[in-house]
N, CA, C and O atoms as a Maestro MAE file, in Angstrom:
{
 s_m_m2io_version
 :::
 2.0.0
}

f_m_ct {
 s_m_title
 :::
 protein
 m_atom[320] {
  # First column is atom index #
  i_m_mmod_type
  r_m_x_coord
  r_m_y_coord
  r_m_z_coord
  i_m_residue_number
  s_m_chain_name
  s_m_pdb_residue_name
  s_m_pdb_atom_name
  i_m_atomic_number
  :::
  1 25 -5.832 -6.766 -16.632 1 A "UNK " " N  " 7
  2 3 -6.504 -6.241 -15.764 1 A "UNK " " CA " 6
  3 2 -5.585 -5.498 -15.064 1 A "UNK " " C  " 6
  4 15 -4.658 -5.730 -14.289 1 A "UNK " " O  " 8
  5 25 -6.186 -4.394 -15.632 2 A "UNK " " N  " 7
  6 3 -6.276 -3.117 -14.340 2 A "UNK " " CA " 6
  7 2 -5.307 -3.383 -12.564 2 A "UNK " " C  " 6
  8 15 -5.775 -3.703 -11.471 2 A "UNK " " O  " 8
  9 25 -4.578 -3.229 -12.773 3 A "UNK " " N  " 7
  10 3 -3.991 -3.269 -11.343 3 A "UNK " " CA " 6
  11 2 -3.421 -1.654 -11.067 3 A "UNK " " C  " 6
  12 15 -2.838 -0.860 -11.805 3 A "UNK " " O  " 8
  13 25 -3.934 -1.564 -9.481 4 A "UNK " " N  " 7
  14 3 -4.022 0.087 -8.772 4 A "UNK " " CA " 6
  15 2 -2.717 -0.512 -7.772 4 A "UNK " " C  " 6
  16 15 -2.071 -1.532 -8.015 4 A "UNK " " O  " 8
  17 25 -2.479 0.612 -6.330 5 A "UNK " " N  " 7
  18 3 -1.128 0.327 -5.723 5 A "UNK " " CA " 6
  19 2 -2.100 1.128 -5.012 5 A "UNK " " C  " 6
  20 15 -2.224 2.318 -5.303 5 A "UNK " " O  " 8
  21 25 -2.727 0.649 -4.204 6 A "UNK " " N  " 7
  22 3 -3.673 0.633 -2.193 6 A "UNK " " CA " 6
  23 2 -2.906 -0.153 -0.749 6 A "UNK " " C  " 6
  24 15 -2.543 -1.293 -0.461 6 A "UNK " " O  " 8
  25 25 -2.914 0.776 -0.291 7 A "UNK " " N  " 7
  26 3 -2.771 0.458 0.977 7 A "UNK " " CA " 6
  27 2 -4.060 -1.560 0.730 7 A "UNK " " C  " 6
  28 15 -4.863 -1.887 -0.143 7 A "UNK " " O  " 8
  29 25 -3.423 -2.492 2.348 8 A "UNK " " N  " 7
  30 3 -4.133 -3.091 2.615 8 A "UNK " " CA " 6
  31 2 -3.923 -3.694 4.581 8 A "UNK " " C  " 6
  32 15 -3.093 -4.342 5.217 8 A "UNK " " O  " 8
  33 25 -5.287 -2.957 4.878 9 A "UNK " " N  " 7
  34 3 -5.106 -3.241 5.749 9 A "UNK " " CA " 6
  35 2 -4.915 -3.979 7.192 9 A "UNK " " C  " 6
  36 15 -5.902 -3.603 7.824 9 A "UNK " " O  " 8
  37 25 -4.085 -4.913 8.110 10 A "UNK " " N  " 7
  38 3 -3.515 -5.689 8.417 10 A "UNK " " CA " 6
  39 2 -3.604 -5.815 9.896 10 A "UNK " " C  " 6
  40 15 -4.104 -4.715 10.133 10 A "UNK " " O  " 8
  41 25 -3.439 -6.518 11.330 11 A "UNK " " N  " 7
  42 3 -3.460 -6.275 12.173 11 A "UNK " " CA " 6
  43 2 -5.026 -7.091 12.603 11 A "UNK " " C  " 6
  44 15 -5.892 -7.796 12.085 11 A "UNK " " O  " 8
  45 25 -4.462 -6.034 14.733 12 A "UNK " " N  " 7
  46 3 -5.168 -6.465 15.957 12 A "UNK " " CA " 6
  47 2 -6.635 -4.994 15.439 12 A "UNK " " C  " 6
  48 15 -6.469 -3.807 15.160 12 A "UNK " " O  " 8
  49 25 -8.008 -5.885 15.519 13 A "UNK " " N  " 7
  50 3 -8.861 -4.267 14.631 13 A "UNK " " CA " 6
  51 2 -9.710 -4.488 16.497 13 A "UNK " " C  " 6
  52 15 -10.603 -3.652 16.636 13 A "UNK " " O  " 8
  53 25 -9.546 -5.341 17.664 14 A "UNK " " N  " 7
  54 3 -9.752 -4.731 18.743 14 A "UNK " " CA " 6
  55 2 -9.560 -3.465 19.995 14 A "UNK " " C  " 6
  56 15 -10.379 -2.759 20.582 14 A "UNK " " O  " 8
  57 25 -7.287 -3.646 20.094 15 A "UNK " " N  " 7
  58 3 -7.111 -1.958 19.838 15 A "UNK " " CA " 6
  59 2 -7.205 -1.490 19.325 15 A "UNK " " C  " 6
  60 15 -6.198 -0.793 19.194 15 A "UNK " " O  " 8
  61 25 -8.655 -1.036 18.078 16 A "UNK " " N  " 7
  62 3 -8.016 -0.602 16.923 16 A "UNK " " CA " 6
  63 2 -6.183 -0.128 16.800 16 A "UNK " " C  " 6
  64 15 -5.698 0.979 16.564 16 A "UNK " " O  " 8
  65 25 -5.703 -1.053 16.985 17 A "UNK " " N  " 7
  66 3 -4.410 -0.514 16.764 17 A "UNK " " CA " 6
  67 2 -4.403 -0.853 14.972 17 A "UNK " " C  " 6
  68 15 -4.688 -2.045 15.086 17 A "UNK " " O  " 8
  69 25 -4.352 -0.768 14.337 18 A "UNK " " N  " 7
  70 3 -4.183 -0.952 12.615 18 A "UNK " " CA " 6
  71 2 -3.129 -0.545 12.118 18 A "UNK " " C  " 6
  72 15 -2.654 0.587 12.202 18 A "UNK " " O  " 8
  73 25 -2.573 -1.784 11.380 19 A "UNK " " N  " 7
  74 3 -1.225 -1.744 9.997 19 A "UNK " " CA " 6
  75 2 -1.349 -1.858 9.128 19 A "UNK " " C  " 6
  76 15 -2.430 -2.198 8.646 19 A "UNK " " O  " 8
  77 25 -0.081 -1.585 8.328 20 A "UNK " " N  " 7
  78 3 -1.842 -1.490 6.462 20 A "UNK " " CA " 6
  79 2 -0.082 -2.056 5.215 20 A "UNK " " C  " 6
  80 15 0.806 -1.386 4.687 20 A "UNK " " O  " 8
  81 25 -0.189 -2.577 5.232 21 A "UNK " " N  " 7
  82 3 0.360 -3.573 3.346 21 A "UNK " " CA " 6
  83 2 -0.178 -2.216 2.468 21 A "UNK " " C  " 6
  84 15 -1.251 -1.616 2.411 21 A "UNK " " O  " 8
  85 25 1.994 -1.959 1.402 22 A "UNK " " N  " 7
  86 3 1.201 -1.531 0.720 22 A "UNK " " CA " 6
  87 2 1.353 -2.650 -0.860 22 A "UNK " " C  " 6
  88 15 2.293 -3.395 -1.136 22 A "UNK " " O  " 8
  89 25 -0.124 -2.365 -1.788 23 A "UNK " " N  " 7
  90 3 -0.172 -3.978 -1.808 23 A "UNK " " CA " 6
  91 2 -0.267 -3.627 -3.755 23 A "UNK " " C  " 6
  92 15 -0.637 -2.859 -4.643 23 A "UNK " " O  " 8
  93 25 -0.024 -4.092 -3.628 24 A "UNK " " N  " 7
  94 3 -0.171 -3.736 -5.486 24 A "UNK " " CA " 6
  95 2 -1.418 -5.252 -5.443 24 A "UNK " " C  " 6
  96 15 -1.508 -6.257 -4.739 24 A "UNK " " O  " 8
  97 25 -2.360 -4.572 -6.840 25 A "UNK " " N  " 7
  98 3 -3.594 -5.291 -6.778 25 A "UNK " " CA " 6
  99 2 -4.166 -5.428 -7.622 25 A "UNK " " C  " 6
  100 15 -3.984 -4.444 -8.340 25 A "UNK " " O  " 8
  101 25 -5.342 -6.614 -8.406 26 A "UNK " " N  " 7
  102 3 -6.071 -5.663 -9.461 26 A "UNK " " CA " 6
  103 2 -7.839 -5.190 -8.660 26 A "UNK " " C  " 6
  104 15 -8.464 -5.501 -7.646 26 A "UNK " " O  " 8
  105 25 -8.063 -4.189 -10.001 27 A "UNK " " N  " 7
  106 3 -9.174 -2.829 -9.088 27 A "UNK " " CA " 6
  107 2 -10.123 -3.684 -8.584 27 A "UNK " " C  " 6
  108 15 -10.768 -3.432 -7.566 27 A "UNK " " O  " 8
  109 25 -10.287 -5.034 -9.472 28 A "UNK " " N  " 7
  110 3 -12.122 -5.472 -9.087 28 A "UNK " " CA " 6
  111 2 -11.372 -6.406 -7.642 28 A "UNK " " C  " 6
  112 15 -11.809 -7.556 -7.686 28 A "UNK " " O  " 8
  113 25 -10.557 -6.243 -6.625 29 A "UNK " " N  " 7
  114 3 -10.610 -7.185 -5.934 29 A "UNK " " CA " 6
  115 2 -10.623 -6.475 -4.592 29 A "UNK " " C  " 6
  116 15 -10.193 -5.375 -4.246 29 A "UNK " " O  " 8
  117 25 -11.383 -7.652 -3.810 30 A "UNK " " N  " 7
  118 3 -11.430 -6.558 -1.776 30 A "UNK " " CA " 6
  119 2 -10.198 -6.120 -1.419 30 A "UNK " " C  " 6
  120 15 -9.225 -6.316 -2.147 30 A "UNK " " O  " 8
  121 25 -10.152 -5.741 -0.732 31 A "UNK " " N  " 7
  122 3 -9.204 -4.880 -0.320 31 A "UNK " " CA " 6
  123 2 -8.637 -5.740 0.901 31 A "UNK " " C  " 6
  124 15 -7.746 -5.131 1.494 31 A "UNK " " O  " 8
  125 25 -8.967 -7.185 1.505 32 A "UNK " " N  " 7
  126 3 -9.255 -8.098 2.254 32 A "UNK " " CA " 6
  127 2 -7.967 -8.891 1.098 32 A "UNK " " C  " 6
  128 15 -6.880 -9.398 1.374 32 A "UNK " " O  " 8
  129 25 -8.641 -8.720 -0.178 33 A "UNK " " N  " 7
  130 3 -8.157 -10.112 -1.304 33 A "UNK " " CA " 6
  131 2 -6.628 -10.822 -0.810 33 A "UNK " " C  " 6
  132 15 -5.888 -11.002 0.158 33 A "UNK " " O  " 8
  133 25 -6.844 -11.136 -2.729 34 A "UNK " " N  " 7
  134 3 -5.055 -12.066 -3.248 34 A "UNK " " CA " 6
  135 2 -5.004 -11.161 -3.260 34 A "UNK " " C  " 6
  136 15 -5.981 -10.418 -3.348 34 A "UNK " " O  " 8
  137 25 -3.723 -10.776 -3.170 35 A "UNK " " N  " 7
  138 3 -2.133 -9.543 -3.914 35 A "UNK " " CA " 6
  139 2 -1.382 -10.051 -5.227 35 A "UNK " " C  " 6
  140 15 -1.468 -11.169 -5.735 35 A "UNK " " O  " 8
  141 25 -0.567 -8.876 -5.689 36 A "UNK " " N  " 7
  142 3 -0.241 -9.289 -6.505 36 A "UNK " " CA " 6
  143 2 1.679 -9.222 -5.915 36 A "UNK " " C  " 6
  144 15 2.659 -9.744 -6.446 36 A "UNK " " O  " 8
  145 25 1.600 -8.511 -4.874 37 A "UNK " " N  " 7
  146 3 3.225 -8.246 -4.751 37 A "UNK " " CA " 6
  147 2 2.481 -7.919 -3.441 37 A "UNK " " C  " 6
  148 15 1.282 -8.188 -3.376 37 A "UNK " " O  " 8
  149 25 3.418 -7.091 -1.896 38 A "UNK " " N  " 7
  150 3 3.478 -6.489 -1.680 38 A "UNK " " CA " 6
  151 2 5.204 -5.510 -1.241 38 A "UNK " " C  " 6
  152 15 6.335 -5.841 -0.885 38 A "UNK " " O  " 8
  153 25 4.371 -4.035 -1.589 39 A "UNK " " N  " 7
  154 3 5.636 -2.889 -2.478 39 A "UNK " " CA " 6
  155 2 5.976 -2.777 -0.979 39 A "UNK " " C  " 6
  156 15 7.174 -2.507 -0.882 39 A "UNK " " O  " 8
  157 25 5.561 -2.849 -0.132 40 A "UNK " " N  " 7
  158 3 6.213 -2.012 1.580 40 A "UNK " " CA " 6
  159 2 5.089 -1.890 2.939 40 A "UNK " " C  " 6
  160 15 4.338 -2.853 3.097 40 A "UNK " " O  " 8
  161 25 4.979 -0.730 3.893 41 A "UNK " " N  " 7
  162 3 4.047 -1.218 4.661 41 A "UNK " " CA " 6
  163 2 3.962 0.479 4.881 41 A "UNK " " C  " 6
  164 15 4.368 1.217 3.983 41 A "UNK " " O  " 8
  165 25 3.341 1.090 6.282 42 A "UNK " " N  " 7
  166 3 2.654 2.105 6.699 42 A "UNK " " CA " 6
  167 2 2.120 1.659 8.536 42 A "UNK " " C  " 6
  168 15 1.665 0.601 8.970 42 A "UNK " " O  " 8
  169 25 2.373 2.739 9.122 43 A "UNK " " N  " 7
  170 3 2.347 2.609 10.171 43 A "UNK " " CA " 6
  171 2 1.812 3.298 11.291 43 A "UNK " " C  " 6
  172 15 2.634 3.412 12.200 43 A "UNK " " O  " 8
  173 25 0.354 3.946 11.588 44 A "UNK " " N  " 7
  174 3 0.613 4.880 12.233 44 A "UNK " " CA " 6
  175 2 0.223 4.920 13.231 44 A "UNK " " C  " 6
  176 15 -0.042 6.054 13.629 44 A "UNK " " O  " 8
  177 25 0.076 4.258 13.778 45 A "UNK " " N  " 7
  178 3 -0.009 4.077 14.886 45 A "UNK " " CA " 6
  179 2 1.566 5.110 15.924 45 A "UNK " " C  " 6
  180 15 1.643 5.868 16.891 45 A "UNK " " O  " 8
  181 25 2.313 4.611 15.137 46 A "UNK " " N  " 7
  182 3 3.789 4.705 15.554 46 A "UNK " " CA " 6
  183 2 3.660 6.718 15.572 46 A "UNK " " C  " 6
  184 15 2.993 7.495 14.889 46 A "UNK " " O  " 8
  185 25 4.640 6.925 16.685 47 A "UNK " " N  " 7
  186 3 4.927 8.649 16.385 47 A "UNK " " CA " 6
  187 2 6.375 8.777 15.981 47 A "UNK " " C  " 6
  188 15 7.205 8.060 16.540 47 A "UNK " " O  " 8
  189 25 6.830 9.848 14.823 48 A "UNK " " N  " 7
  190 3 5.839 10.057 13.934 48 A "UNK " " CA " 6
  191 2 5.327 8.830 13.047 48 A "UNK " " C  " 6
  192 15 4.340 9.012 13.760 48 A "UNK " " O  " 8
  193 25 5.188 8.360 12.675 49 A "UNK " " N  " 7
  194 3 4.508 7.298 11.507 49 A "UNK " " CA " 6
  195 2 5.146 6.279 10.651 49 A "UNK " " C  " 6
  196 15 4.586 6.160 9.561 49 A "UNK " " O  " 8
  197 25 5.827 5.766 10.781 50 A "UNK " " N  " 7
  198 3 6.336 4.830 9.529 50 A "UNK " " CA " 6
  199 2 5.792 3.875 8.534 50 A "UNK " " C  " 6
  200 15 5.062 2.887 8.452 50 A "UNK " " O  " 8
  201 25 7.120 5.333 7.230 51 A "UNK " " N  " 7
  202 3 6.314 4.519 5.524 51 A "UNK " " CA " 6
  203 2 7.499 3.452 5.375 51 A "UNK " " C  " 6
  204 15 7.903 3.196 6.509 51 A "UNK " " O  " 8
  205 25 8.023 2.923 4.662 52 A "UNK " " N  " 7
  206 3 8.103 1.914 4.527 52 A "UNK " " CA " 6
  207 2 8.419 1.463 2.467 52 A "UNK " " C  " 6
  208 15 7.558 0.696 2.036 52 A "UNK " " O  " 8
  209 25 8.698 1.575 2.195 53 A "UNK " " N  " 7
  210 3 8.056 1.535 0.592 53 A "UNK " " CA " 6
  211 2 8.789 1.459 -0.132 53 A "UNK " " C  " 6
  212 15 9.327 2.512 -0.472 53 A "UNK " " O  " 8
  213 25 9.417 -0.371 -1.058 54 A "UNK " " N  " 7
  214 3 10.068 -0.129 -1.652 54 A "UNK " " CA " 6
  215 2 9.696 0.431 -3.327 54 A "UNK " " C  " 6
  216 15 8.928 -0.015 -4.178 54 A "UNK " " O  " 8
  217 25 10.622 1.592 -3.313 55 A "UNK " " N  " 7
  218 3 10.352 2.015 -4.778 55 A "UNK " " CA " 6
  219 2 11.103 0.998 -5.502 55 A "UNK " " C  " 6
  220 15 10.560 0.168 -4.773 55 A "UNK " " O  " 8
  221 25 11.787 0.339 -6.196 56 A "UNK " " N  " 7
  222 3 12.111 -0.319 -7.238 56 A "UNK " " CA " 6
  223 2 11.083 -0.848 -7.191 56 A "UNK " " C  " 6
  224 15 10.909 -0.571 -8.378 56 A "UNK " " O  " 8
  225 25 9.768 -1.622 -6.815 57 A "UNK " " N  " 7
  226 3 8.982 -2.486 -7.016 57 A "UNK " " CA " 6
  227 2 8.009 -1.434 -7.517 57 A "UNK " " C  " 6
  228 15 7.358 -1.635 -8.543 57 A "UNK " " O  " 8
  229 25 7.894 -0.273 -6.785 58 A "UNK " " N  " 7
  230 3 7.361 0.645 -6.848 58 A "UNK " " CA " 6
  231 2 7.105 1.495 -8.190 58 A "UNK " " C  " 6
  232 15 6.209 2.267 -8.532 58 A "UNK " " O  " 8
  233 25 7.937 1.159 -8.624 59 A "UNK " " N  " 7
  234 3 8.393 1.991 -10.225 59 A "UNK " " CA " 6
  235 2 8.189 0.726 -10.835 59 A "UNK " " C  " 6
  236 15 7.107 0.644 -11.416 59 A "UNK " " O  " 8
  237 25 8.909 -0.288 -10.876 60 A "UNK " " N  " 7
  238 3 8.456 -1.636 -12.109 60 A "UNK " " CA " 6
  239 2 7.053 -1.332 -12.038 60 A "UNK " " C  " 6
  240 15 6.488 -1.347 -13.132 60 A "UNK " " O  " 8
  241 25 6.361 -1.068 -11.066 61 A "UNK " " N  " 7
  242 3 4.290 -1.649 -11.313 61 A "UNK " " CA " 6
  243 2 4.383 -0.345 -11.439 61 A "UNK " " C  " 6
  244 15 3.767 -0.154 -12.487 61 A "UNK " " O  " 8
  245 25 4.677 0.487 -11.137 62 A "UNK " " N  " 7
  246 3 4.135 2.309 -12.510 62 A "UNK " " CA " 6
  247 2 4.322 1.916 -13.526 62 A "UNK " " C  " 6
  248 15 3.247 1.536 -13.988 62 A "UNK " " O  " 8
  249 25 5.301 1.735 -14.363 63 A "UNK " " N  " 7
  250 3 6.215 0.563 -15.964 63 A "UNK " " CA " 6
  251 2 5.115 -0.351 -16.189 63 A "UNK " " C  " 6
  252 15 4.828 -0.273 -17.383 63 A "UNK " " O  " 8
  253 25 4.422 -1.119 -15.638 64 A "UNK " " N  " 7
  254 3 3.771 -2.055 -15.902 64 A "UNK " " CA " 6
  255 2 2.107 -1.498 -16.270 64 A "UNK " " C  " 6
  256 15 1.414 -2.141 -17.059 64 A "UNK " " O  " 8
  257 25 1.671 -0.424 -15.694 65 A "UNK " " N  " 7
  258 3 0.158 0.721 -15.562 65 A "UNK " " CA " 6
  259 2 -0.299 0.921 -14.799 65 A "UNK " " C  " 6
  260 15 -1.145 1.814 -14.800 65 A "UNK " " O  " 8
  261 25 0.085 -0.017 -13.361 66 A "UNK " " N  " 7
  262 3 -0.364 0.057 -12.830 66 A "UNK " " CA " 6
  263 2 -0.205 1.951 -12.170 66 A "UNK " " C  " 6
  264 15 0.700 2.785 -12.185 66 A "UNK " " O  " 8
  265 25 -2.094 1.909 -11.495 67 A "UNK " " N  " 7
  266 3 -2.543 3.050 -10.904 67 A "UNK " " CA " 6
  267 2 -1.854 3.686 -9.272 67 A "UNK " " C  " 6
  268 15 -1.936 2.525 -8.872 67 A "UNK " " O  " 8
  269 25 -1.356 4.349 -8.204 68 A "UNK " " N  " 7
  270 3 -1.690 4.635 -7.643 68 A "UNK " " CA " 6
  271 2 -3.140 4.991 -6.589 68 A "UNK " " C  " 6
  272 15 -3.883 5.964 -6.461 68 A "UNK " " O  " 8
  273 25 -3.081 4.169 -6.208 69 A "UNK " " N  " 7
  274 3 -4.576 5.189 -4.824 69 A "UNK " " CA " 6
  275 2 -4.226 6.610 -4.376 69 A "UNK " " C  " 6
  276 15 -3.056 6.980 -4.480 69 A "UNK " " O  " 8
  277 25 -5.223 7.483 -3.852 70 A "UNK " " N  " 7
  278 3 -4.731 8.775 -3.593 70 A "UNK " " CA " 6
  279 2 -3.767 8.880 -2.200 70 A "UNK " " C  " 6
  280 15 -2.849 9.657 -1.936 70 A "UNK " " O  " 8
  281 25 -4.345 7.802 -1.443 71 A "UNK " " N  " 7
  282 3 -3.792 7.949 -0.268 71 A "UNK " " CA " 6
  283 2 -1.989 7.094 -0.620 71 A "UNK " " C  " 6
  284 15 -1.020 7.525 0.005 71 A "UNK " " O  " 8
  285 25 -1.833 6.081 -1.510 72 A "UNK " " N  " 7
  286 3 -0.422 6.125 -1.575 72 A "UNK " " CA " 6
  287 2 0.247 6.755 -1.878 72 A "UNK " " C  " 6
  288 15 1.467 6.761 -1.719 72 A "UNK " " O  " 8
  289 25 -0.638 7.653 -2.555 73 A "UNK " " N  " 7
  290 3 0.504 8.572 -3.801 73 A "UNK " " CA " 6
  291 2 1.050 9.890 -2.720 73 A "UNK " " C  " 6
  292 15 1.801 10.854 -2.869 73 A "UNK " " O  " 8
  293 25 0.216 9.335 -1.565 74 A "UNK " " N  " 7
  294 3 0.638 10.718 -0.663 74 A "UNK " " CA " 6
  295 2 1.158 10.189 0.324 74 A "UNK " " C  " 6
  296 15 1.167 10.971 1.274 74 A "UNK " " O  " 8
  297 25 1.676 9.048 0.587 75 A "UNK " " N  " 7
  298 3 2.072 8.322 1.406 75 A "UNK " " CA " 6
  299 2 3.642 8.541 0.679 75 A "UNK " " C  " 6
  300 15 4.283 9.340 1.361 75 A "UNK " " O  " 8
  301 25 4.086 8.259 -0.002 76 A "UNK " " N  " 7
  302 3 5.013 7.857 -1.360 76 A "UNK " " CA " 6
  303 2 5.793 9.595 -1.713 76 A "UNK " " C  " 6
  304 15 6.919 9.739 -2.189 76 A "UNK " " O  " 8
  305 25 4.902 10.670 -1.352 77 A "UNK " " N  " 7
  306 3 5.662 11.722 -1.582 77 A "UNK " " CA " 6
  307 2 5.948 12.518 0.247 77 A "UNK " " C  " 6
  308 15 6.636 13.413 0.738 77 A "UNK " " O  " 8
  309 25 5.324 11.895 0.528 78 A "UNK " " N  " 7
  310 3 5.008 12.093 2.472 78 A "UNK " " CA " 6
  311 2 7.016 11.132 2.347 78 A "UNK " " C  " 6
  312 15 7.794 11.996 2.752 78 A "UNK " " O  " 8
  313 25 7.728 10.002 2.013 79 A "UNK " " N  " 7
  314 3 8.858 9.282 2.273 79 A "UNK " " CA " 6
  315 2 9.929 10.220 1.667 79 A "UNK " " C  " 6
  316 15 11.100 10.463 1.961 79 A "UNK " " O  " 8
  317 25 9.144 10.623 0.780 80 A "UNK " " N  " 7
  318 3 10.970 11.307 -0.206 80 A "UNK " " CA " 6
  319 2 11.596 12.081 0.476 80 A "UNK " " C  " 6
  320 15 12.652 12.558 0.060 80 A "UNK " " O  " 8
  :::
 }
 m_bond[319] {
  # First column is bond index #
  i_m_from
  i_m_to
  i_m_order
  :::
  1 1 2 1
  2 2 3 1
  3 3 4 2
  4 3 5 1
  5 5 6 1
  6 6 7 1
  7 7 8 2
  8 7 9 1
  9 9 10 1
  10 10 11 1
  11 11 12 2
  12 11 13 1
  13 13 14 1
  14 14 15 1
  15 15 16 2
  16 15 17 1
  17 17 18 1
  18 18 19 1
  19 19 20 2
  20 19 21 1
  21 21 22 1
  22 22 23 1
  23 23 24 2
  24 23 25 1
  25 25 26 1
  26 26 27 1
  27 27 28 2
  28 27 29 1
  29 29 30 1
  30 30 31 1
  31 31 32 2
  32 31 33 1
  33 33 34 1
  34 34 35 1
  35 35 36 2
  36 35 37 1
  37 37 38 1
  38 38 39 1
  39 39 40 2
  40 39 41 1
  41 41 42 1
  42 42 43 1
  43 43 44 2
  44 43 45 1
  45 45 46 1
  46 46 47 1
  47 47 48 2
  48 47 49 1
  49 49 50 1
  50 50 51 1
  51 51 52 2
  52 51 53 1
  53 53 54 1
  54 54 55 1
  55 55 56 2
  56 55 57 1
  57 57 58 1
  58 58 59 1
  59 59 60 2
  60 59 61 1
  61 61 62 1
  62 62 63 1
  63 63 64 2
  64 63 65 1
  65 65 66 1
  66 66 67 1
  67 67 68 2
  68 67 69 1
  69 69 70 1
  70 70 71 1
  71 71 72 2
  72 71 73 1
  73 73 74 1
  74 74 75 1
  75 75 76 2
  76 75 77 1
  77 77 78 1
  78 78 79 1
  79 79 80 2
  80 79 81 1
  81 81 82 1
  82 82 83 1
  83 83 84 2
  84 83 85 1
  85 85 86 1
  86 86 87 1
  87 87 88 2
  88 87 89 1
  89 89 90 1
  90 90 91 1
  91 91 92 2
  92 91 93 1
  93 93 94 1
  94 94 95 1
  95 95 96 2
  96 95 97 1
  97 97 98 1
  98 98 99 1
  99 99 100 2
  100 99 101 1
  101 101 102 1
  102 102 103 1
  103 103 104 2
  104 103 105 1
  105 105 106 1
  106 106 107 1
  107 107 108 2
  108 107 109 1
  109 109 110 1
  110 110 111 1
  111 111 112 2
  112 111 113 1
  113 113 114 1
  114 114 115 1
  115 115 116 2
  116 115 117 1
  117 117 118 1
  118 118 119 1
  119 119 120 2
  120 119 121 1
  121 121 122 1
  122 122 123 1
  123 123 124 2
  124 123 125 1
  125 125 126 1
  126 126 127 1
  127 127 128 2
  128 127 129 1
  129 129 130 1
  130 130 131 1
  131 131 132 2
  132 131 133 1
  133 133 134 1
  134 134 135 1
  135 135 136 2
  136 135 137 1
  137 137 138 1
  138 138 139 1
  139 139 140 2
  140 139 141 1
  141 141 142 1
  142 142 143 1
  143 143 144 2
  144 143 145 1
  145 145 146 1
  146 146 147 1
  147 147 148 2
  148 147 149 1
  149 149 150 1
  150 150 151 1
  151 151 152 2
  152 151 153 1
  153 153 154 1
  154 154 155 1
  155 155 156 2
  156 155 157 1
  157 157 158 1
  158 158 159 1
  159 159 160 2
  160 159 161 1
  161 161 162 1
  162 162 163 1
  163 163 164 2
  164 163 165 1
  165 165 166 1
  166 166 167 1
  167 167 168 2
  168 167 169 1
  169 169 170 1
  170 170 171 1
  171 171 172 2
  172 171 173 1
  173 173 174 1
  174 174 175 1
  175 175 176 2
  176 175 177 1
  177 177 178 1
  178 178 179 1
  179 179 180 2
  180 179 181 1
  181 181 182 1
  182 182 183 1
  183 183 184 2
  184 183 185 1
  185 185 186 1
  186 186 187 1
  187 187 188 2
  188 187 189 1
  189 189 190 1
  190 190 191 1
  191 191 192 2
  192 191 193 1
  193 193 194 1
  194 194 195 1
  195 195 196 2
  196 195 197 1
  197 197 198 1
  198 198 199 1
  199 199 200 2
  200 199 201 1
  201 201 202 1
  202 202 203 1
  203 203 204 2
  204 203 205 1
  205 205 206 1
  206 206 207 1
  207 207 208 2
  208 207 209 1
  209 209 210 1
  210 210 211 1
  211 211 212 2
  212 211 213 1
  213 213 214 1
  214 214 215 1
  215 215 216 2
  216 215 217 1
  217 217 218 1
  218 218 219 1
  219 219 220 2
  220 219 221 1
  221 221 222 1
  222 222 223 1
  223 223 224 2
  224 223 225 1
  225 225 226 1
  226 226 227 1
  227 227 228 2
  228 227 229 1
  229 229 230 1
  230 230 231 1
  231 231 232 2
  232 231 233 1
  233 233 234 1
  234 234 235 1
  235 235 236 2
  236 235 237 1
  237 237 238 1
  238 238 239 1
  239 239 240 2
  240 239 241 1
  241 241 242 1
  242 242 243 1
  243 243 244 2
  244 243 245 1
  245 245 246 1
  246 246 247 1
  247 247 248 2
  248 247 249 1
  249 249 250 1
  250 250 251 1
  251 251 252 2
  252 251 253 1
  253 253 254 1
  254 254 255 1
  255 255 256 2
  256 255 257 1
  257 257 258 1
  258 258 259 1
  259 259 260 2
  260 259 261 1
  261 261 262 1
  262 262 263 1
  263 263 264 2
  264 263 265 1
  265 265 266 1
  266 266 267 1
  267 267 268 2
  268 267 269 1
  269 269 270 1
  270 270 271 1
  271 271 272 2
  272 271 273 1
  273 273 274 1
  274 274 275 1
  275 275 276 2
  276 275 277 1
  277 277 278 1
  278 278 279 1
  279 279 280 2
  280 279 281 1
  281 281 282 1
  282 282 283 1
  283 283 284 2
  284 283 285 1
  285 285 286 1
  286 286 287 1
  287 287 288 2
  288 287 289 1
  289 289 290 1
  290 290 291 1
  291 291 292 2
  292 291 293 1
  293 293 294 1
  294 294 295 1
  295 295 296 2
  296 295 297 1
  297 297 298 1
  298 298 299 1
  299 299 300 2
  300 299 301 1
  301 301 302 1
  302 302 303 1
  303 303 304 2
  304 303 305 1
  305 305 306 1
  306 306 307 1
  307 307 308 2
  308 307 309 1
  309 309 310 1
  310 310 311 1
  311 311 312 2
  312 311 313 1
  313 313 314 1
  314 314 315 1
  315 315 316 2
  316 315 317 1
  317 317 318 1
  318 318 319 1
  319 319 320 2
  :::
 }
}
């Protein structure tokens, strides 16, 4: 199974205040599906946006062959 590191949306939709989790998940699993591991959080509603990613877990998944989505790649670059 190919593993992707991507965002999983959580939070309330009534107010359009979404938060996101950075997760390791199978490539063919739906966005709201069961994830393999939670790697961090992203909250765009705060000013400035809050990005919290566990870099050790992220590196472990990348060594196992997981690929990051473009959005996660840009969030990791901004958090450094």
